[in-house]
MARKOLRO-101812 format. One record per residue (C-alpha): residue in three letters; x, y, z. Coordinates in steps of 0.2 Angstrom, whole numbers, plus 5000, padded with zeros to 4 digits. Layout:
BEGIN
ALAXYZ
...
! end
This chain:
BEGIN
MET515655376158
ARG514755536154
SER514655586136
PHE515055766131
ASP514055886119
PHE515655976114
ASP517355936106
LEU519055996106
LYS518656096090
ALA517356196100
LEU518556226114
GLN519856296101
VAL518556416094
PHE518056476111
VAL519856506117
MET520256596101
THR518756706102
ALA519156746120
GLN520956786116
THR520556896100
GLY518856966106
ASN518256956088
MET517356816079
THR517956876062
GLU519756866067
THR519456696075
ALA518756636059
ARG520256696049
ARG521456616060
LEU520656446061
GLY520156446043
LEU518256446046
THR516756556041
GLN516156686054
SER514456606054
SER515256436058
VAL516156516073
SER514556596079
GLN513556436077
THR514956336086
LEU514956466101
ALA513056466102
VAL513056276103
LEU514456266115
GLU513556386127
LYS511956286126
SER512856126129
VAL513656186145
LYS512056286150
ALA513056446154
GLN513356606145
LEU515256606141
LEU515456766131
ASP514856946133
ARG514356996116
SER513757166122
VAL515457246122
ARG516857266110
PRO518057176109
ILE516957026115
GLY517256996133
VAL517056836144
THR515856806158
ILE516356746175
ALA515856566170
GLY516856606154
ARG518356646163
TYR518356476172
PHE517956386156
PHE519356476147
ASP520656416160
GLN519956236159
SER519856236140
THR521656306139
HIS522256156149
LEU521356026140
LEU521956096123
SER523756096129
GLN523555916135
ALA522755866118
GLU524255956109
GLN525555866119
THR524655696116
GLN524555726097
LYS526355776097
VAL526955616106
LEU525855506095
SER526455586079
GLN528355566084
GLY527955376088
SER529255376102
PHE528755226112
GLU530355136117
GLN529855176135
LEU528155186143
HIS527655366146
LEU526755346163
VAL526555196174
ARG525455206190
ILE525955076203
ALA525155026220
LEU525854906233
VAL525154836249
ASP525854926264
SER526854776270
LEU527954786254
ALA528454966255
THR529954936266
ALA530554786257
LEU530254846239
GLY530055036240
LYS531755116234
PRO532454966224
LEU530854946215
ILE530755126210
GLU532555126204
SER532054976193
VAL530455066186
LYS531455226182
LYS532555126170
ARG531055076160
THR529755226160
GLU529855406157
ASN528655446172
TRP527855346186
THR526855356202
LEU526955236217
THR525555226231
THR525255106245
GLY523555066253
ARG522254936255
SER522054796243
HIS520254806238
MET520454996233
HIS521954946222
ALA520954816214
ASP519554936210
ALA520755066204
LEU521654936192
LEU519954886184
SER519455066182
ARG521155106174
GLN521655226188
LEU523155106191
ASP524155006179
ILE525054886190
ILE524654826208
ILE525654706219
SER524254646230
ASP523454496240
ASP521954516229
ALA522454436212
LEU520754466204
GLU520654276200
ASP518854296193
ASN519454416179
PRO520054336163
ASP520854496156
ILE522154506170
CYS523954446170
ARG524654386186
TYR526454356192
PRO526754276209
ILE527954366220
ILE527954286237
SER526954166247
GLU527154186266
PRO526354096281
PHE525454196294
VAL526254186311
LEU525654206329
VAL526454356339
VAL526354366358
PRO527154476371
LYS528954436374
HIS528754376392
PHE527054286390
LYS527254116398
MET526753976387
SER527153796390
VAL528353726376
GLN527253576373
ASP525853686368
GLU526753776355
SER526253756337
THR524553676343
LEU522753736344
LEU522953736363
GLN524053896362
LEU522753996354
LYS521453936366
GLN522653986380
LEU522954156373
GLU521054186370
ALA520754156389
GLN522154266395
LEU522454406383
ASP521554526371
PHE521654486353
VAL522354636344
ARG521554636327
TYR521754726310
ASN520154826305
GLN518954706297
ASP518754806281
SER520554766276
LEU520854606266
ILE522154536279
GLY520954576293
THR519554476284
GLU520754326281
ILE521254316299
GLU519454326305
ARG518954186294
TYR520354086300
LEU519954106318
ARG518054066315
ARG518653906306
LEU519653856321
GLY518153896332
ILE518954036341
GLU517954186345
ALA519154316351
ASN518454466360
ILE518254626350
ARG519054766360
LEU520554816349
GLN520454856330
LEU521854946323
ASP522254996305
ASN524054966303
THR525354836308
PHE526454956318
ALA524954996329
VAL524454816331
LEU526254756335
SER526454906347
MET525054836357
VAL525754666357
ALA527554726362
ALA526754826376
GLY526054666383
ILE524154716380
GLY523754566368
TRP524154446355
THR523954446336
ILE524154356320
THR525154436305
THR526354396292
PRO528254396291
LEU528254546278
CYS527054646290
LEU528254616304
TYR529754676293
GLN528854826287
SER528154876304
GLY529754946312
ILE529454856328
GLU531054766334
LEU530754576334
ASN531654566351
GLN530154656358
VAL528954516354
ARG528854326352
CYS528454246335
LEU527754066334
PRO527053966320
LEU525153936319
PRO524453756322
ASN525253636309
LYS523553566305
ALA522853726301
PRO524053836292
LEU523654006284
HIS524654086270
ARG524554246260
GLN525054256242
LEU525654426235
THR525454436216
LEU525954576203
VAL524354606193
CYS524054706178
ARG522954716162
ARG523454616147
HIS524354676132
GLU524754856138
LEU526354866146
GLY527554766136
ASP528754666146
LEU528754786161
PRO527654686172
LEU528754526170
GLN530354626173
MET529554706188
ALA529054536195
LYS530754466192
ASP531554626200
SER530354616215
CYS530754436218
GLU532654466218
ILE532454626229
ILE531454516242
LYS532754386242
HIS534154506245
THR533254616258
PHE531854536267
VAL532354346266
THR534154386271
GLU533554486287
LEU532254346291
ARG533654216290
LYS534554306304
THR533054346315
LEU531754206312
PRO532754066303
TRP531353936305
LEU530254036294
GLU531354036278
ALA530853866273
LYS528953916274
ILE529154056261
THR529154036243
ILE529754176231
GLY529054186214
! end
């Protein structure tokens, strides 16, 4: 992170001088000497490499650069004042701001109920979705506070992890694709699919896409590279249209909005299963019991929404899913 050659006190001196147009008055209001004000302003202009004040006029004016710097300085001082006020009050029964990110496939299952849960325990919050590797980087750089992701940052010892759900990957084929019953749940079904239909794949820069590609290579399957799409709705739309087949997870199916009666879901070969683990991940010792409570709430929400729906549509999958 870049270091700065000026501090809040210098910004305060500059803002007051711009407002009063007089260094003597600035010195009086801030309890400083006029020479101290003059020196502070000179050092400030040198550090930002720009002339901020027009000293040739009376009262003192601001330059174009000074106008911009005045607006920014006013905002920074306001934020600093608010921060000092909150800290001096010592009011920390609730967290003031929590920034949360979810994998896209959890947005439908957890979105609104999870937000209601967070609202009870924080004064302010943000919730975003997107790709796992971006969320992991943002958590480590303190741009996010909590992520629920398929990247649990296992190599980082300063991270807390709360398992949310383990789910199997499943094979998804067009509804009317003919496949002999004896070939189901065997490697032969994949070989058959590879020969007859295009493989509809997730973009390989996504974590789920990377996992699926590794899995296919492990089975010795080299599916053609014609269709690469960046979200589950697009992937499953291609399958529902009879264009190809894919591998995805039950949560992705649930989130996509594609009706399950438009496609056919089958288990992957029993001798070569593939699972995805979603984990709530946060930095240690910063958020009190919020991560634990969020993890518990997330598990309960998934049980009452996603698993309940899965029991109706794909009951054979329920036993393969672990919550918490």
